[in-house]
N, C-alpha and C positions, 0 to 999 in steps of 0.2 A: 410866708405866714406869718402872722402876727402872735398866735397863740405859744405858748412856753412848750418846752418840752414834757413837762409834766401833763398838761392838758392835752396834748397830742396823744401821749400814751394811755392816759385815760378813755380818751374817744375811741383809740386803736382798741383797747382791750374790750370796750362794749361792742366794737362793730365784731371781734372774733367770737366774742359770747354768742352774739347773736346769728351769726353764720353758723356755729355750731349746733345751734339749737333749731336752725331754720326759720327764725323770725323776720319778717322782712321791715318791722318797724322798730326805730331804736330811738330810745330817750336818753339825752344826756344833758343834766343840768335842765334848764326851761326847754330845751330844744326839743322836738320829735319830729323825727325823720321818717320818711315811709319810702324805701327804695322798691322798684319796679322789678329786680330780679335777683339772683344770687350772684350771676356775672357782675353786676352793677356793684354788689357788696365786695366781689372780690378784689374789682379795680380800684376802689376806694381804698382798701386795705392796702394794697400795694403802694398807691399815691401818698398814703399817710405813712407807711414804713421808709418811702424814700425822704419823704419831708421831715422825718425825725432823725434818718441817719445824716441829713444835712445840717440840720439843725446842731446835731451833736458833733459835727465834724468827721462822722466816719462812714462817709458814703462808700459804697462798693468799688472796687477798681476792676477795671477790664482787662483781662488777659489775652494776649491774642498769639496766637500758634501758627508760625509758619511750617510748610511742610514742603519738601521737595524731591519729586519723584522724577523717575528716568534714569537713565544709564549714566550720566554724571560725565558725560564726555564735553 
């Protein structure tokens, strides 16, 4: 993504505000975007949060837990 972290954060804030108010149309700068559903807004928010973490270098780590069951023979 070619946007700066500040631009991504601003767009993310606008989307979260729209999600919280139930609005499906978001204006950011000169761009007007109309979403089809709340699920689509949630998916875009998740993608933007992932992009912002990647740009900032703070992506989430995955933890894998191993469990062993049985008698241990």
